C-alpha positions as CSV (number, residue, x, y, z in Angstrom):
1,M,11.0,-34.3,3.5
2,L,8.3,-32.9,1.2
3,R,6.5,-29.9,2.5
4,S,2.8,-30.3,2.9
5,P,0.9,-28.4,0.3
6,T,-1.4,-27.0,3.0
7,M,1.4,-25.7,5.3
8,S,2.2,-22.0,5.6
9,E,5.8,-20.9,5.8
10,T,7.3,-17.7,7.3
11,S,10.5,-15.7,7.0
12,V,11.6,-12.3,8.3
13,P,13.2,-10.1,5.7
14,F,13.2,-7.0,8.0
15,R,13.8,-6.7,11.7
16,A,13.8,-3.4,13.6
17,G,17.3,-2.2,14.7
18,R,19.2,-4.2,12.1
19,E,21.1,-3.3,9.0
20,G,21.5,0.3,9.8
21,Y,17.8,1.2,10.4
22,A,16.1,1.8,13.7
23,S,12.7,0.7,12.2
24,F,11.1,-0.8,9.1
25,R,7.6,0.2,8.2
26,I,5.1,0.4,5.3
27,P,5.5,-3.0,3.4
28,A,4.9,-3.5,-0.3
29,V,5.5,-6.6,-2.4
30,V,5.5,-7.7,-6.0
31,V,6.6,-10.7,-8.0
32,S,8.7,-10.0,-11.1
33,R,8.2,-11.8,-14.4
34,P,11.1,-14.2,-13.7
35,G,9.4,-15.0,-10.4
36,T,11.6,-13.0,-8.0
37,V,9.8,-11.7,-4.9
38,L,10.6,-8.1,-4.2
39,A,9.8,-6.9,-0.7
40,F,9.9,-3.1,-0.3
41,C,9.5,-1.0,2.8
42,E,10.6,2.2,4.5
43,G,13.9,2.0,6.3
44,R,13.7,4.6,9.0
45,V,17.2,5.5,10.1
46,D,16.9,7.2,13.5
47,S,13.6,6.2,14.9
48,A,10.1,4.7,14.1
49,R,8.7,8.2,13.4
50,D,7.0,9.1,10.1
51,H,9.5,11.9,9.4
52,G,13.3,12.2,9.4
53,H,15.8,10.3,7.3
54,I,13.9,7.6,5.6
55,D,14.9,5.4,2.6
56,I,12.9,3.0,0.5
57,V,14.7,-0.4,1.0
58,L,14.3,-3.6,-0.9
59,K,15.1,-7.3,-0.4
60,R,14.9,-9.9,-3.2
61,S,14.0,-13.6,-2.9
62,T,14.6,-16.0,-5.7
63,D,13.0,-19.0,-3.9
64,G,9.5,-17.7,-3.4
65,G,10.1,-15.8,-0.2
66,R,11.7,-18.5,1.8
67,T,15.1,-16.7,2.0
68,W,16.2,-13.2,1.2
69,G,19.2,-11.5,-0.4
70,P,21.0,-8.5,1.0
71,L,19.3,-5.2,1.8
72,Q,19.5,-2.6,-0.9
73,V,18.3,1.0,-1.2
74,A,15.7,1.2,-4.0
75,A,15.1,5.0,-3.6
76,D,16.5,7.7,-1.3
77,N,16.3,11.4,-0.8
78,N,19.8,12.1,0.7
79,W,19.2,12.6,4.4
80,H,15.5,13.5,3.9
81,L,12.5,11.3,3.4
82,A,11.7,8.9,0.6
83,G,8.6,6.8,1.4
84,N,5.3,5.2,0.6
85,P,6.7,2.7,-2.0
86,A,4.1,1.8,-4.6
87,P,5.7,-0.8,-6.9
88,V,4.1,-2.5,-9.9
89,V,5.4,-5.0,-12.4
90,L,4.4,-4.1,-16.0
91,D,3.5,-6.4,-18.9
92,T,6.9,-5.5,-20.4
93,G,8.7,-6.8,-17.3
94,R,9.7,-3.3,-16.2
95,I,9.2,-2.7,-12.5
96,L,7.8,0.8,-11.8
97,L,8.3,2.4,-8.3
98,V,6.1,5.4,-7.5
99,Y,6.9,7.1,-4.2
100,I,6.9,10.2,-2.1
101,R,9.6,12.7,-1.0
102,N,9.6,15.5,1.5
103,H,12.0,17.3,3.8
104,A,13.2,15.4,6.8
105,T,11.9,18.0,9.2
106,A,8.4,18.2,7.7
107,T,6.1,16.4,10.1
108,E,2.6,15.2,9.1
109,D,1.0,17.5,11.6
110,A,2.9,20.5,10.2
111,I,1.9,19.6,6.6
112,L,-1.7,19.1,7.6
113,R,-1.7,22.6,9.2
114,G,-0.3,24.2,6.0
115,E,3.0,25.1,7.8
116,V,5.3,23.5,5.2
117,S,6.2,25.0,1.8
118,D,5.4,23.2,-1.4
119,A,9.1,22.7,-2.0
120,D,9.6,20.9,1.4
121,G,6.2,19.1,1.4
122,R,4.9,15.9,-0.2
123,R,6.1,15.5,-3.8
124,I,5.7,12.5,-6.1
125,W,8.5,10.7,-7.9
126,V,8.8,7.6,-10.1
127,R,11.7,5.4,-11.2
128,H,12.1,2.0,-12.7
129,S,14.1,-1.2,-12.9
130,D,14.7,-3.3,-16.1
131,D,16.9,-5.9,-14.5
132,D,14.6,-7.6,-11.9
133,G,15.1,-5.0,-9.2
134,L,18.9,-5.2,-9.1
135,T,19.5,-1.6,-10.2
136,W,17.2,1.4,-10.6
137,S,17.0,4.3,-13.0
138,S,17.3,7.9,-12.0
139,S,14.1,9.4,-10.5
140,K,11.6,11.7,-12.3
141,E,9.3,14.1,-10.5
142,I,5.6,13.9,-11.5
143,T,4.1,16.2,-8.8
144,A,2.8,18.8,-11.3
145,Q,0.9,16.1,-13.2
146,V,-0.9,14.5,-10.2
147,K,-1.1,17.0,-7.3
148,R,-3.5,19.9,-7.3
149,P,-2.6,23.3,-5.9
150,G,-3.7,23.5,-2.3
151,W,-3.5,19.9,-1.5
152,R,-1.5,19.4,1.7
153,W,-0.8,15.8,2.8
154,Y,-0.3,13.3,-0.1
155,A,0.5,9.6,0.0
156,T,0.6,6.8,-2.5
157,T,-1.1,3.5,-1.6
158,P,0.7,2.0,0.7
159,G,1.3,-1.4,-0.9
160,H,1.5,-2.4,-4.5
161,A,0.0,-0.6,-7.4
162,I,-1.7,-2.4,-10.3
163,Q,-1.7,-2.5,-14.1
164,L,-5.1,-3.2,-15.7
165,S,-5.7,-5.6,-18.5
166,T,-6.0,-2.6,-20.8
167,G,-2.4,-1.6,-19.9
168,R,-3.3,1.3,-17.7
169,V,-1.3,1.7,-14.5
170,V,-3.4,2.6,-11.4
171,V,-1.8,3.9,-8.2
172,P,-4.3,4.5,-5.4
173,A,-3.5,7.6,-3.3
174,N,-4.8,10.0,-0.7
175,H,-4.5,13.7,0.1
176,T,-5.9,16.3,2.4
177,I,-7.6,19.6,1.4
178,P,-7.4,23.0,3.2
179,P,-9.7,23.4,6.1
180,T,-12.6,25.8,6.5
181,G,-13.7,28.0,9.4
182,T,-11.6,27.6,12.5
183,D,-10.4,24.1,11.7
184,T,-6.6,23.5,11.6
185,G,-6.5,20.9,8.8
186,T,-5.7,18.0,11.1
187,E,-9.3,17.0,11.3
188,A,-10.1,13.6,9.8
189,R,-12.9,15.0,7.6
190,Y,-10.3,16.7,5.3
191,N,-8.9,13.3,4.4
192,S,-9.6,12.7,0.7
193,G,-8.9,10.1,-2.0
194,H,-7.7,10.0,-5.6
195,C,-5.7,7.8,-7.9
196,L,-2.8,8.3,-10.3
197,L,-3.2,6.9,-13.9
198,S,-0.7,6.3,-16.7
199,D,-1.7,5.0,-20.1
200,D,1.9,4.8,-21.4
201,R,3.5,2.5,-18.8
202,G,4.7,5.3,-16.5
203,A,6.0,7.9,-19.0
204,N,3.2,10.3,-18.3
205,W,0.6,10.6,-15.5
206,Y,-2.7,12.2,-14.7
207,L,-5.3,12.2,-12.0
208,G,-8.2,9.7,-12.0
209,Y,-11.1,10.0,-9.6
210,V,-11.0,12.5,-6.8
211,D,-13.2,11.9,-3.7
212,E,-13.4,14.9,-1.4
213,N,-16.3,14.6,1.1
214,T,-16.0,16.7,4.3
215,D,-19.2,15.6,6.0
216,G,-17.2,13.5,8.5
217,Y,-18.9,10.2,7.6
218,V,-16.5,8.6,5.2
219,N,-13.1,10.3,4.7
220,V,-10.8,8.4,2.4
221,N,-7.3,7.6,3.6
222,E,-4.8,4.9,2.7
223,T,-6.2,3.0,-0.3
224,T,-5.6,-0.3,-2.1
225,A,-6.9,-1.5,-5.5
226,A,-7.6,-4.6,-7.6
227,E,-9.0,-5.3,-11.0
228,L,-12.1,-7.5,-10.8
229,P,-12.8,-10.3,-13.4
230,D,-15.4,-8.1,-15.0
231,G,-12.9,-5.2,-15.6
232,R,-14.1,-3.0,-12.8
233,V,-11.5,-1.6,-10.4
234,Y,-12.2,-2.2,-6.7
235,F,-10.9,0.4,-4.2
236,N,-10.8,-0.3,-0.5
237,T,-9.7,2.3,2.0
238,R,-8.9,3.1,5.6
239,N,-11.6,5.3,7.0
240,D,-10.7,7.5,10.0
241,S,-14.1,8.9,10.7
242,P,-16.6,7.3,13.2
243,S,-19.0,5.8,10.6
244,P,-19.9,2.1,10.8
245,G,-16.6,0.3,10.8
246,N,-13.2,1.6,9.8
247,R,-13.2,0.4,6.2
248,A,-14.9,1.9,3.1
249,D,-14.9,0.8,-0.5
250,A,-15.9,1.9,-4.1
251,H,-15.9,0.7,-7.6
252,S,-14.8,2.3,-10.9
253,A,-16.2,1.1,-14.3
254,D,-13.8,3.3,-16.4
255,G,-10.4,2.2,-15.2
256,G,-10.2,4.5,-12.2
257,K,-11.2,7.8,-14.0
258,T,-14.4,8.1,-12.0
259,L,-16.2,6.1,-9.2
260,V,-19.6,4.6,-9.8
261,K,-20.6,5.8,-6.4
262,P,-18.6,7.7,-3.7
263,F,-16.8,5.5,-1.1
264,R,-19.3,3.9,1.3
265,P,-18.7,2.1,4.6
266,Q,-17.8,-1.6,4.4
267,A,-19.0,-3.0,7.7
268,G,-18.2,-6.5,6.5
269,L,-14.5,-5.9,7.3
270,A,-14.1,-5.5,11.1
271,A,-10.8,-3.7,11.5
272,P,-9.0,-1.0,13.5
273,I,-8.0,2.3,11.8
274,C,-5.2,0.9,9.7
275,E,-4.0,0.2,6.2
276,G,-5.1,-3.0,4.4
277,S,-4.4,-4.7,1.1
278,V,-6.5,-6.3,-1.6
279,L,-5.5,-8.9,-4.3
280,Q,-7.7,-10.4,-7.0
281,L,-7.0,-14.0,-7.7
282,R,-7.8,-15.6,-11.1
283,D,-8.5,-19.3,-11.2
284,P,-10.2,-19.3,-8.9
285,D,-11.8,-15.8,-9.1
286,V,-11.6,-14.7,-5.4
287,L,-10.8,-11.2,-4.1
288,L,-8.7,-11.2,-1.0
289,F,-8.2,-8.6,1.8
290,S,-5.5,-8.6,4.4
291,G,-5.5,-6.5,7.6
292,P,-5.8,-6.7,11.4
293,A,-9.2,-7.9,12.5
294,D,-9.4,-6.6,16.0
295,P,-11.5,-3.5,15.8
296,A,-9.9,-2.0,18.9
297,A,-6.2,-2.6,18.2
298,R,-3.7,-3.3,15.5
299,A,-3.6,-7.1,16.0
300,L,-5.0,-10.4,14.7
301,M,-3.7,-10.3,11.1
302,T,-6.4,-12.0,9.0
303,I,-7.1,-12.7,5.4
304,R,-10.7,-12.4,4.2
305,A,-12.2,-13.4,0.9
306,S,-15.0,-12.1,-1.3
307,T,-16.6,-13.9,-4.3
308,D,-18.9,-11.0,-5.2
309,G,-16.5,-8.2,-6.0
310,G,-16.1,-6.9,-2.4
311,T,-19.8,-6.7,-1.5
312,T,-19.5,-9.3,1.2
313,W,-16.5,-10.9,3.0
314,R,-15.7,-14.0,5.0
315,P,-12.5,-14.8,7.0
316,V,-10.4,-17.5,5.4
317,H,-7.1,-17.4,7.3
318,T,-6.1,-15.9,10.7
319,V,-2.3,-15.7,11.0
320,D,-2.2,-15.5,14.8
321,G,-3.4,-13.3,17.7
322,L,-0.3,-11.2,17.8
323,P,0.1,-7.4,17.2
324,A,0.0,-6.6,13.5
325,A,-0.5,-3.6,11.3
326,Y,0.2,-2.8,7.7
327,S,0.3,-5.5,5.1
328,D,0.5,-6.3,1.3
329,L,-0.6,-9.3,-0.7
330,V,1.0,-10.9,-3.8
331,R,0.4,-14.0,-6.0
332,I,3.7,-15.9,-5.9
333,D,2.7,-18.8,-8.2
334,A,-0.3,-20.8,-9.2
335,G,-0.6,-22.4,-5.8
336,T,0.7,-19.8,-3.4
337,V,-0.1,-16.3,-2.1
338,G,2.4,-14.2,-0.2
339,L,1.6,-11.9,2.7
340,L,4.2,-9.2,3.7
341,Y,3.1,-7.7,7.0
342,E,4.2,-5.8,10.1
343,T,4.1,-7.8,13.3
344,G,5.9,-8.7,16.6
345,D,5.5,-10.4,19.9
346,F,4.9,-7.3,21.9
347,G,4.2,-4.6,19.3
348,P,3.3,-4.5,15.6
349,Y,6.5,-2.8,14.4
350,E,9.2,-5.3,15.5
351,T,9.5,-7.0,12.2
352,I,8.2,-7.1,8.7
353,T,7.4,-10.8,8.1
354,F,6.6,-12.7,5.0
355,R,4.2,-15.6,5.0
356,R,3.6,-18.1,2.1
357,L,0.0,-19.4,2.0
358,P,-1.4,-22.1,-0.2
359,V,-4.2,-20.8,-2.4
360,T,-6.4,-23.8,-1.3
361,Q,-6.4,-22.3,2.3
362,L,-7.8,-19.1,1.0
363,T,-10.5,-20.2,-1.4
């Protein structure tokens, strides 16, 4: 029987408690030049916690995300943490993977309080694959190029990174800065944003914009990016402070080096405090956003669309009313978009599920 072109299809590449991992979190997805879908996430060995023994794991699909090959480890850190995968497929076909390492015992709270040494704290690494994600190069540390002294917490994306039409690679990221007065450093107002840039396809890196605003109104956290048809870069971020809504956004007119204006609230995206993903479609020119749409809970995974570069948004596809959290979007082919997202029947972290969606449903 022929599948209807308007029908969505789902598969489950990762399920908690299977394949040697207690939990799978933090999805990221790209499609290689030959058309292979590569689904990355954190494989958390002992528990669902954000620290401990964590690997970056990968599954490949050669049929557009309908079925998946065996689990493989794309990056590890022995029994410590390797996380926050930020993959990007370059114009050469090479797949870059930028990611984070830290000591297994270094909790986020301890890092925020400045109780973890630089050596054991958040450090930034990169590796690549030239054979469609089957094998990976050795990893190279780039911390000194992209992390300023004094920064405490540090995270890439989550989700995919991007390569601009100019060839520049842009990796959205966030960090925290040391507190003032009697603060401990765990306060949301010390959350800050930046991006990593490379003009030689990942050989060398440097910092782009840095957004550090401690007024407690908009404090940048997990960030996603897309290149708009006019060449501007659109950044959309999780906002942990009590401003209007829990999303904020900004634009860059110089490929991520600076922002036209600092991040401002984006009240058009009703959401809980949670990561989200953006994807710019071409033909038609539509900017998509995925994330939970219940402002009070991580639930109701919804894709929204913008035809004005992120100024205004409208819902175009609600997956279901179930719990749901982090997500990532990818263009599979001319007629299909893929959504890789955390969801479950009774909690958002039971599975990482992949859904194929016809472009006509979203535009």
